[in-house]
N, C-alpha and C positions, 0 to 999 in steps of 0.2 A: 563395846568391849574391846580392849587394847589389843593390838597386834601380838605384843610380847607375850600375852596370856595363852596364846594358842601354841601348842606344842605339836610340831608335825613329824617328829622321828618315826618313820614307819616301822622300825625294828620294835620298838615298844610304844605303840602309839599313845599319844596325848599324856605325855608326862608320866608315863608309867602304867595307866590302866584306861580301859574304854569308859569305865564308869566316871572317872575325872573328865572326859570328854562330854558324857551326858550332862554333868554339873555344869560345864561351861555353856553347853547348848541351852539348857533350861534357864541359866541366868540371862542369857541374851534374849530369850524368847519372852521373858517375864517383864522386859522393859516396854515402856508405852501406857498410855492412860488406860487402856482396857487390854489386859494381857492376852486374851483370846488364845491361850497357849495351845489348846487342842486344835483350833483352827489353824494356827500358824504351823504346827506339825504336819497337818495335812496339806496345807497350801505348800510349803516348802518341798514335801515329799513329791507332789505332782509337778512342781517346777523341775526338781532334780531328775526325775524320770524322764520327762520331756527332753532335757538336755542330753540325758545319758542315751536315750534311743537316737536321738538326731545327731549325736556327736558334735554338739555344738557348746560353745563356752557362753553364748549370750542369748537373751530371749527378749523379744520386744513386748511393750505394754499390750499391744493387740493380742499377741500370742498368749500372754498370761491371761488376759481375760477370757480367751477360748479355752485355756485350760481350766480356769475356775468355773466357766460355765458347764463343761464336761464333768467336773466334780460334782456340781449341783445336780446335774441331770442323774447322776448314777447314786447319790447318797442323799438327795433332798435337803441339802444344807447350803444355805446362802454364804458366799464368802465376799466380805467387804473388801474388794481389791485395793482400792486406794489407800484405805486406813491400814490394811496389812503391809502394803508396800512401804507406806511411811514409816511405821513402827520398825520394820526389819532393816530399813536403811539407816535409821537412827541407831539401831542396835548394832550395825555394821555386820549383820549377818548377809545382807545383800548391798551390793554397791551398784551405782548406775552411772551412765553417761547419756544425758537427754532421756530418751525413751527406751534404752537398752539396759537391761539388768543382768547382773551375774552374781554368783556366790563370792563373797569377799575373801574367803579362804578355801583352799582345795578340800580340806577335811570336812568342811560343812557340806559340800556337794556329795562327798563320798559317803558321808553318814547318812544323809536323807535319801540317797539312792537305795542304800542298804535298808533303810526303814520301810521304803516303799515295797521292796522285794519281800521283806518279812511280813508286811501286813496283807500283801495280795496274792502270796504264792499259793495259798490254799483255795483260791477262788478258781472254779472249773474254767472259766472263760479267759483266764490268764496263765494257762499251764506251760506257755513258752518261758515262763520265768525260770523253771527248773533247768531248762536247756541253757538259759543264760548263765546260770550259776555255773553249770559245766564248762561253758565256753570261758568264762573269767578264770576258773581254776586252772584249765588247760593253758590260758594265755596270761599267766600270773606275772609275765615279764614287765606289763606295764604298771606305772603308779596307780593308776585309777583301778584297775582290775585287782591288783594285790590289796588295796587298802579297803575296797567294798567287801572282799572275801574276809579280811580281817574283821570288819565289823559285823558281818553275817556270822561269823564264828562267835562273836561276843554276844550277839542276839540269840544264840543258840537254835537258829532255825535251820532245819534240815541237817541237824549235826551229824548223824551217822552217815548220811549221803557224802557230805562235804569231807568228813574224815576218810572214808574209804577212797574217794577220788584223789585227795591231796596225797595220801600214803602210795596209792598205785602211782601217780606220776612221779613222786620223788624216787620211787624205786627204780624208775626207767632211767634216771639221769646218771650218766657215767656207770651204767650196770655192768659194763665190760672191764672196768677198771677195778682191780683188787683194791680194798681198803688200805690206806697207808699203815704200816706197822712200825715205822721208824727204826727197823732193823736192818732188813735185806735192802730195803728201798732208799738208803741213804749213801751208797757207795759213790754216787755222782757228786756228792758234796763233801766226801772225806776221801781225797786221793792221796793223802799222806798220813803219816802217823800223828794223830792229833792228841796232844796231851790235855790234861784237865784245864778247863777254861778259868781264866782269871776274870771274875766278873767285875766290870767297871761301871761305876755309877757316877755319871757326870753331875758336878755340882754347879748349879746356876748362880751367876753373880747377883741377880736380883730375884732371890727366892720369895721375898715379901710380895713383889709384884706378881709373880705366878700364882702365889696362893690367893692374892686377892682377885685375879682373873679367874681362878677355878671356883671361887665363892660366888662371883657374879654369874658364870655359867650355870652353876646350880640353882641360883636364884631366878634366872631367866628361862629355865627349862633346856631341854636337850637340842633345840634349834630354834631359830628365828622363824616368825610366821611366814608362810609363803602365799602370795596372791596367786590367782589363776593365770598361768602362762601357758605357752605351747607345751611345756613339759607334762602337762596334765594329760595330754594325748599322746605320750611318747610311744616308742616303737612296740608293736604287739606281735608276738610270735609264740609257738608252742615248740615243745621240745622234739627234736629229732636227731638222729645219728649224724645227719649232714650239717648241722649247725656249727658255726665256727665256736671255737672255745670260749671266746669272750661272752658269747651268748649263753653258752650252757653254764658258765660260772655264775652269769647273773641269774638264771632260773635255779641253780643251786641254792643260791643266796635267798632268794625269794621263797623257795619250798622250805628252807630250814627256818626261816622266820614264821611261815604259816604253821608248820608242825609245833614250833614253840608256843605259838598263840592258843593252839588246841590244848597243850598241857597247862598253860597259865590259866586258861579260862575254865577248864573243867577239871582242875586238879582234884576237886573234892567229890566229883560225881562220876568220873570215868571208871569204869570196872578196871580192875588190875591187867586183865589180859590186853585190853585196848591201850592202857598206859604203856605197857611193855611194848607193844607193836609200835605205838608213835614214836616212843623214846628210841628204840633201837633203829627205827627208820632214820630219825634225825642223826644219830650217832653214826650210822653207816654211810648216809649221803655226805656228812661232813668230812669223814675219813676218806671216801672215794675222791672227793673233790680235793682235798688236801694233797692226795697222791697224784692227781693229775696235774695240779699246779706245780708241784715240786719237780715233776718230770718235765714240764715246760721251761721251768726256771733252769733246770739242769742242761736242757737242750740249748738254750740262750748263751749260757756260760760256755758250753762246749763249742759253740760256733765262734764265740769271741776268742777262746783259746787257738782255734784253729786258724782264725784270721791273723792273730799275733805271731803265728808260727811261719807264716808265708815269708820266703826269702826277701821280697822287695820291702815289706813293712819291717822285717827284722833289721835289714841293713840301715834302713832310715833311723830306727830307734837307736842302733849302735851309733850312728853318727852324732845323734843328739845327746849321748851320753847316757842313756838309758840301757840297762841290760835286760834280756829276755828273762833271766832268773828273777829279777825284781818284779817285771810286769806279771809273770806268771804267779808269783807269791801274792801279789796284790789282788788278782783276780781270783785266786783260790780263797783268800780270807774273806773277799766280798761274797763270793758265792756260798761259802760256809754261813755266814751271817745271814744271807737272804733266806737260805733253806730253814733256818732256825726261826726266822721271823714268820715265814709261811706257817709252819707247824704251830707256833704259838698263837697267831691269828685265828687259825681254825680252831684250837682247842678252846680258845676264849669264845669264839663265835657260837659254837656249839653249847657251851656252858651258859652263856647269857641267854641264848634263845629259849632254852628248855628250863631255865631256873625258876623254880618256885619253892617256897620255904615249906618244911615239913613233908618232904617227898623222899626221904632217905630210902625207905623200903623199895619204893618204885625205881629209884635210881639204881639201887643195888642189883635189883632183879633184871633190870634192862641190860646193865653192863654185863651181867652173867650171860645174857643170850647172845652176846658177840664174843668172837673167838679172841682169847686173852693174848694181847701184844704189849710191847713196850708203848705204842700209841694209845691203846685202851687204858693202860695203866695211868699214863700221864693225863688223860681225859677224866678218868675216875677221880684223881687227886684234885684237879682243877675244879670239878664240880663241887666236891667235898669242901674245898677252900671257900668257894663262893656261895655256897647254898645250905650247908650243913651248919648246925648250931656251934659244934666244937671245932677249933682248928686242928685239922689232921697232922700234928706234929709227927707222931711216931711213923706214920706211913710215909711222910716227907723224908724222915731220916733214912728209913729203910730203903727207900727208892734211890735216894742220892747214893747209898752204898752199893746197891745192885747196878746202877748205871755207870760205875766206874770204868766198866769195860766198854761202855757206849758214851763217849765224850759228847757226842751230838745230843742224845737224849738227856744227859746229866745238864747239859748247857741249857736246854729248853726247860727243865724242870726249875733251875735256879733263877732263871729270868722270870718264870711264872711267880715263884715265891717272892721274889725281891719286888716285883710290881704290886703283889698283894700287900706286902708290908709297908709300901709307900702310899696306899690308898686306904687301908683299914687299920684301926687301933687293935693291938694285942697287948697282953700283959708283958712287962718287961723281961721277965725270965724267958719267955718264949722268943721274944724279939732278939734277945742276947744269944740265944741257942742258935736261931736260924742266920744271924749275922756270922757267927763263928763258922756254921756250915757253908756259908757263902763266901766265906774268907774276905769279909768286908767289915769295916768298923760300924759299930751300932749308930755312933754319931752321924755317918754318912748317910745311913737310911733315913735318920730322923730330919737331917738337913734337907733331904730330897723329897720329904713327905709333902702332901698337899694341906696339911693343917699344922699349925704352929703348936698345938696341944698334944703332939706325937702324931695322931692321924685320927679321923672320925671313926666311931664304931660303925660296924657293918650294918647297913640298913636292911630291914626286913624285905624281902622280895615279894611284891603283890601278885 
C-alpha cells in the first residue's frame, strides 16, 4: 500500500470516514499468497495491544512468537508467524529493521488497538479495558489516545459510556468562562468608532498554479502519511483548572473533534435528546474556548500598547521618524483583524466538526438550547452554509443588516460568506447578490476561487 493512500487527518480521520480506513486495511490484508485475513486481524490486534500496554514502538521476533503462542493457548488457533510477518511486511502494514518490527503507519497501530479493545472488552477476565477507555478519554491530549477513542466510537463499542464521559469532560473545559457572544466581549478589539469594513480579496498572480495545487491536495488526501515517530507517544495529561491555557486549548480542540465524531458516526441512530446534548455541548465548548482565546489575544495586544507607551520607547520611535499615533493605529488594526480571525476559526471549527448532511432538525433544536446571541446567530448561519441543502441567502442578508451596528460581527459574517463563495459553486444570481452585499466585484470572487469552472459543488458530508 502506498504511503500517499493513507490519510491521517485526525479531525476527519482517514479521508473523511472510518469506513474508508477499513477499506484500506482490508485491501492491505488481502495481499499475499494466502490472505489469512481473519488470522491477520487477530495477529495484528495482539501485536498492537502488546505495544500499547508496554508503551513501545517496536517488538522483536521473539516477542511476536510469544504473543502468537499466548493467542494459540487462549483460542486454540495456530498462527504461522513467519508467513504472516512476510505478508504484512510486503503489504507495508508492518515494517522491520532486522528482527525489530513496527507498524508502518500510526493509524494502523491505533486501529488495531481499538479492534483489540472492541473484541475483548466483554470478556470477564479483561475488565480493566473499560478503565483504559476512561483513562484515554480523560487523557485525550495525546494523538494515540484521541485516535483510539475515535475508532472506538466508530466501532460503536460502549457507545453510551463513551458519550457520557466525553460530554462530562467537555463541560469541564473553561466551565468558568461565559460563552463568547461577540457583543459585550469585543470591546477590547474595537477601541475606536469602526465603520463598515471594506472586504479585500487578494488576487494571486498565479491563480492557475494555486488551483493545480488545490487539486493535488484533494487527490492526495488531507495529509501525507506519517510513520511512527516520538510524536505517537506525545504528552499525556488530563484537564484541570491549573493547566496552562495552551494545554486547555489543545484539550478543547480534541474534545470538539470527539463530539463531532459521535454526531457523524451515529447521526442516524442517536435519539433526539442525545443529539441535542452532544451538539449543545460542542457549541458551548467552542464558544467558551473562543471567548478565552479572544481574551488572551486582547491581553497580549494590551501589553504591546502599554509597552509602546513607555517614555523611553516613545522617544526612540520619535527619533526614528515614527509617530505613536501611527504605531497605535497599526496595532489597533492588527488587533481587530486578529480578533475576527479567532472568531472565524472557531465558528468553522465547530461547524466542520459536527457537520453531517440531513441533520437540519437536530441542528436547529440544539442551537435553540443555547442562549441566542450574535455568536450563536453566526454559528447557525455557518452550519447552514456548510451542511444544509439550500444556501441561506435570506438569513445572510437579514443578519448583514442587523449587524450594521456591530461592524465586528458584520465583518466576520462577510468573511465567512466570501470564503464559502470561493470554495463552493452557487448559482450566478446568488453569487451576484452576495458580491453586491460584500461590496466586491463578482469577477474578483471568481478569480480567487479554487476551481476554474466557478467553483465545485458542495460535497455531501459523510
